[in-house]
C-alpha positions in Angstrom: 104.8 108.7 145.0 104.0 105.0 145.0 103.4 103.2 141.8 101.6 99.9 141.2 104.2 98.7 138.6 102.2 99.8 135.5 103.2 103.5 135.6 100.0 104.5 137.5 100.3 106.1 140.9 98.2 104.9 143.8 96.4 108.3 143.8 95.6 108.0 140.1 94.3 104.4 140.6 92.1 105.6 143.4 90.7 108.4 141.3 90.0 106.1 138.4 88.2 103.7 140.7 86.0 106.5 142.0 85.0 107.3 138.3 84.2 103.6 137.9 82.1 103.6 141.1 80.2 106.8 140.0 79.6 105.4 136.5 78.3 102.2 138.1 75.9 104.0 140.4 74.7 106.2 137.5 74.2 103.1 135.3 72.2 101.4 138.1 70.1 104.6 138.5 69.3 104.7 134.7 68.4 101.0 134.8 66.1 101.5 137.7 64.4 104.5 136.0 63.9 102.5 132.8 62.3 99.7 134.8 60.1 102.2 136.6 58.9 103.6 133.2 58.2 100.0 132.0 56.2 99.4 135.2 54.1 102.5 134.6 53.3 101.4 131.0 52.5 97.9 132.2 50.1 99.3 134.8 48.5 101.5 132.2 48.1 98.5 129.9 46.4 96.5 132.6 44.1 99.4 133.4 43.0 99.9 129.8 42.4 96.2 129.4 40.2 96.2 132.6 38.2 99.1 131.3 37.7 97.4 127.9 36.6 94.2 129.7 34.0 96.1 131.6 32.4 97.6 128.5 29.1 95.9 127.5 28.9 94.5 123.9 32.6 94.7 123.3 33.7 93.2 120.0 37.1 92.0 118.7 37.1 95.0 116.4 36.8 97.5 119.3 38.3 95.5 122.1 41.5 97.4 122.1 40.0 100.9 121.6 40.6 101.9 125.2 44.3 100.8 124.8 44.6 102.8 121.6 43.0 105.8 123.2 45.4 105.7 126.2 48.4 105.1 124.0 47.4 108.1 121.9 47.2 110.3 125.0 50.6 109.2 126.3 52.2 109.3 122.9 51.0 112.8 122.2 52.3 114.1 125.6 55.7 112.4 125.1 55.9 113.4 121.4 56.1 109.7 120.4 54.0 107.8 117.9 51.0 106.2 119.6 51.7 103.0 117.8 55.2 103.0 119.4 53.7 103.7 122.8 51.1 100.9 122.4 53.9 98.5 121.3 55.9 99.6 124.4 52.9 99.0 126.6 52.4 95.6 125.1 56.1 94.8 125.7 55.9 96.2 129.3 52.9 94.0 130.0 54.9 91.0 128.7 57.8 91.7 131.0 55.6 92.5 134.0 53.3 89.5 133.6 55.6 86.8 132.2 59.0 87.8 133.6 58.3 89.5 137.0 61.6 88.4 138.6 63.5 89.9 135.7 61.6 93.2 136.2 62.5 93.2 139.9 66.1 92.6 139.1 66.0 95.5 136.6 64.3 97.8 139.1 67.1 97.2 141.6 69.7 98.0 139.0 71.2 94.5 139.0 70.7 94.2 135.2 70.0 96.7 132.5 67.7 96.9 129.4 70.1 94.8 127.3 70.0 91.9 129.7 66.2 92.1 129.9 65.9 92.1 126.2 68.1 89.0 125.9 66.1 87.2 128.6 62.7 88.1 127.2 63.5 87.4 123.6 64.8 83.9 124.5 62.1 83.1 126.9 59.0 84.3 125.1 58.6 81.0 123.1 58.2 79.2 126.4 54.4 79.0 126.9 54.4 76.7 130.0 54.7 78.8 133.2 56.9 76.1 134.9 59.3 76.0 132.0 59.5 79.8 131.8 60.1 80.2 135.5 62.9 77.6 135.3 64.5 79.4 132.4 64.1 82.9 134.0 65.7 81.8 137.2 68.8 80.3 135.5 69.1 83.1 133.0 69.2 85.7 135.8 71.9 83.6 137.6 74.0 83.6 134.4 73.3 87.3 133.7 75.5 88.3 136.7 79.0 89.0 135.2 77.9 88.8 131.6 77.3 91.5 129.0 74.0 91.4 127.1 75.8 90.2 124.0 77.4 87.3 126.0 74.0 86.5 127.7 72.1 86.1 124.4 73.5 82.8 123.3 73.4 81.5 126.9 69.8 82.5 127.2 68.9 80.9 123.9 70.6 77.6 125.0 68.8 77.7 128.4 65.5 78.3 126.6 66.1 75.4 124.2 66.6 73.1 127.2 63.3 74.3 128.7 61.3 73.7 125.5 58.8 70.9 125.7 58.6 70.7 121.8 61.4 69.9 119.5 63.2 72.5 117.4 61.8 70.9 114.2 58.2 71.4 115.4 58.9 75.0 116.4 60.7 75.7 113.1 57.7 74.6 111.1 55.5 77.1 112.9 58.1 79.9 112.7 58.3 79.5 109.0 54.8 80.7 108.7 55.9 84.1 110.1 58.4 84.8 107.4 58.1 88.3 105.9 59.8 91.3 104.3 59.7 94.8 105.8 61.3 98.2 105.1 62.4 100.8 107.7 63.5 104.3 106.9 67.1 105.5 107.5 68.8 108.8 107.2 70.4 110.4 104.1 68.0 109.0 101.5 68.5 105.3 102.6 66.2 102.6 103.9 66.7 99.1 105.3 65.1 96.0 103.7 64.6 93.2 106.3 63.6 89.7 105.5 62.6 87.1 108.1 63.6 83.7 106.6 64.7 80.3 107.8 68.3 80.6 108.9 69.6 78.2 106.3 68.0 80.3 103.5 69.2 83.6 105.0 72.8 82.5 105.3 72.6 80.8 101.9 71.5 84.1 100.3 74.3 86.0 102.0 76.8 83.4 100.8 75.5 83.6 97.3 75.6 87.4 97.3 79.1 87.2 98.5 80.1 84.9 95.7 78.4 87.1 93.1 80.0 90.2 94.6 83.4 88.6 94.2 82.7 87.7 90.6 81.4 91.2 89.9 84.6 92.7 91.3 86.8 90.2 89.4 84.9 91.1 86.2 85.6 94.8 86.8 89.3 94.1 87.6 92.0 95.1 85.1 93.3 92.6 82.6 96.9 93.5 83.4 98.4 94.1 86.8 99.5 97.6 85.9 96.0 98.8 84.9 93.9 100.9 87.2 91.0 99.2 89.1 87.9 101.2 88.2 85.5 99.6 90.8 86.2 101.3 94.1 83.2 99.8 95.9 83.7 97.8 99.0 82.5 94.2 99.2 79.5 95.2 101.3 78.6 97.8 98.6 78.9 95.3 95.8 76.9 92.7 97.7 74.1 95.2 98.3 74.1 96.3 94.7 73.9 92.7 93.5 71.0 92.1 95.9 69.1 95.0 94.5 69.9 94.1 90.9 68.7 90.5 91.2 65.4 91.4 92.8 64.6 94.4 90.6 66.1 93.4 87.3 67.0 89.7 87.4 70.6 90.3 86.6 73.5 92.5 88.0 74.1 95.9 86.4 77.0 98.2 86.5 77.5 99.7 89.9 73.9 99.0 91.0 72.3 101.6 88.7 68.6 102.1 88.9 68.0 102.1 85.2 64.5 101.1 84.0 64.0 98.6 86.8 61.7 100.9 88.9 58.5 102.2 87.5 57.2 104.9 89.9 54.5 107.5 90.3 56.7 110.4 91.4 55.6 113.4 93.5 58.2 116.1 93.1 57.9 119.0 95.6 59.2 122.2 94.1 59.5 125.4 96.3 58.5 128.5 94.4 61.9 130.2 94.9 63.6 127.1 93.5 61.6 127.5 90.3 62.8 131.1 90.2 66.4 130.0 90.7 66.8 131.7 94.1 66.8 128.7 96.4 68.4 125.2 96.6 65.7 123.4 98.5 66.3 119.6 98.2 64.2 117.1 96.2 61.6 115.5 98.4 60.2 112.0 98.0 56.6 112.0 99.4 56.4 109.9 102.6 60.1 109.8 103.1 61.9 113.2 102.7 65.1 114.5 101.0 66.6 112.3 98.3 69.6 112.9 96.0 68.9 114.8 92.8 70.3 111.9 90.7 67.8 109.4 92.2 64.9 111.8 91.7 65.9 112.3 88.0 66.2 108.6 87.4 62.8 107.9 88.9 61.1 110.8 87.0 62.6 109.6 83.7 60.9 106.2 84.1 57.7 107.3 85.7 54.4 107.0 83.8 53.0 110.0 85.7 54.2 112.6 88.2 52.9 115.4 90.4 54.3 118.9 90.6 53.7 120.5 94.0 54.3 124.3 94.5 55.0 125.3 98.0 55.0 128.6 99.8 58.3 130.3 100.5 56.9 131.6 103.7 55.9 128.5 105.6 56.3 125.6 103.1 52.5 125.1 102.8 51.1 123.6 99.6 49.9 126.3 97.2 49.0 124.3 94.1 49.2 120.9 92.5 49.6 120.0 88.8 49.8 116.6 87.1 50.3 115.4 83.5 47.6 112.7 83.9 44.8 114.6 85.7 42.7 113.0 88.4 40.6 114.5 91.2 42.2 117.8 92.0 41.1 117.7 95.6 42.5 114.3 96.3 45.8 115.4 94.7 45.9 118.5 96.9 45.3 116.3 100.0 47.9 113.8 98.9 50.5 116.6 98.4 49.6 118.5 101.5 49.4 115.6 104.0 51.7 112.8 102.7 50.7 110.7 105.7 48.1 110.3 108.4 47.5 113.6 110.2 47.1 112.2 113.7 49.7 113.4 116.1 53.0 111.6 115.4 51.6 109.1 112.8 53.6 108.5 109.7 51.4 105.9 107.8 51.7 106.8 104.1 48.7 108.7 102.5 48.1 105.8 100.1 47.1 103.6 103.0 44.8 106.3 104.6 41.3 107.7 104.3 40.2 111.2 103.3 38.2 112.1 106.4 35.7 115.0 106.9 36.8 116.9 110.0 33.2 118.0 110.5 31.1 115.0 109.5 29.4 115.3 106.1 26.2 114.0 107.7 26.4 117.0 110.1 26.8 119.5 107.3 30.6 119.4 106.8 31.6 120.3 103.3 33.8 118.3 101.0 36.6 121.0 100.8 40.3 121.0 101.6 39.7 123.0 104.7 37.4 120.3 106.0 39.3 117.2 104.9 42.3 115.5 106.4 44.1 112.3 105.7 43.7 109.7 108.5 44.8 106.1 108.7 42.0 103.6 109.6 43.3 103.3 113.2 43.1 107.0 113.9 39.9 107.4 111.8 38.2 105.0 114.2 39.9 106.7 117.2 38.4 110.1 116.1 34.9 108.8 115.8 34.7 106.3 118.6 36.6 108.1 121.5 36.7 111.5 123.1 39.5 112.7 120.9 38.5 115.9 119.1 40.0 117.7 116.1 39.4 121.0 114.3 41.0 122.7 111.3 42.5 126.1 112.1 43.6 127.2 108.6 46.4 126.4 106.1 46.0 122.7 106.7 46.8 122.9 110.5 44.9 120.5 112.7 44.3 121.1 116.4 43.7 117.8 118.3 42.4 117.7 121.9 42.9 114.6 124.0 40.2 113.2 126.3 42.2 114.7 129.1 42.1 118.2 127.7 45.6 118.4 126.3 46.0 120.3 123.0 48.3 119.4 120.1 48.8 121.1 116.7 49.7 118.9 113.7 51.2 120.8 110.8 51.2 119.5 107.2 54.5 117.8 106.2 55.7 120.5 103.7 55.3 123.1 106.4 57.2 121.0 109.0 60.1 120.4 106.5 60.3 124.1 105.6 63.4 125.9 106.8 63.3 129.7 106.8 66.2 131.7 105.3 66.1 133.6 108.6 67.0 130.4 110.5 69.7 128.7 108.3 71.5 125.4 109.3 74.6 125.9 111.5 77.2 125.5 108.8 
């Protein structure tokens, strides 16, 4: 059997090449399907905008109501947050309207989502159509043969050449967009993100690195034979120093929480856990399971806390107790809902309204079975569009879209509940 000199037979080489060809065809098909999805969202975006423009007496406050409505219908059907769908519709419109050649190349499978992202991100600051078209044409030429990661710096360089304004002018405007945001992660973690001038961002990282090295040196043994008692990686120490400086002003041992956080804690306690017959996890309202050690540290420093008793049958809220009493009904809603009750929305309850399902003006009573927590966005959507909602007992809400589709939203404790009859697979 013939070999090619590397130990691979000609038959093996041909088989491998067929796998490469099949993978390439599948990759192009996926890219084309993604582009088709984006095209649909862009078309939907344009339709909603045209409907909004045709409405008499449209205001800036209600100008995107049609877009919100359509995003809510698509999101509910796809089981995706309507805010996410609306953002994707906006992004799709951007690609379709500002980078049409890129969308066509994506549709044909010549490039994939990563290449499109690199081109759009670099080209968005170009506001003049001629400059943007020049950039897009050259970026697509360079995309052939490059990975998305390789294309990004090339695209940024091309965009810089196409810019009519200097970098200093653009940087001055960009500084006005600096911000800090938090996104949830798994396993009791979250990511803190700060948009800062690059010089400051890299300066902060360098200083954290220096402080982390000092912290590790301080924890190192005085003699070469002693054991090292700080097993944290440099990344761990850097993250701990970052938290220590912002929360306490000075580093602490191993990034401990200590008295730095003063929280109002909502502790969810399943009834069977109280009786010692269950090991349901500690739950942080608005997030989910957190380690017992973190929950105890927070509770120790908290000026007030809620105790929420939940049903062992379906996880529904049974009762709420608090050391510093406030309105019992609002406490019950806060414990039951935890976030906006529109389909897929996760906006925390503290940023939401207590809404009467049946309007108070129409005879709706101010009771738990006629109240639900809605963020302002979905509160407006409920009252100003054809979305309808009814309470069907135990805090369950049945939403009906303008197109007649029905969705049931369950209170968070019930969604989290895992029956003993259906244990995890381990």
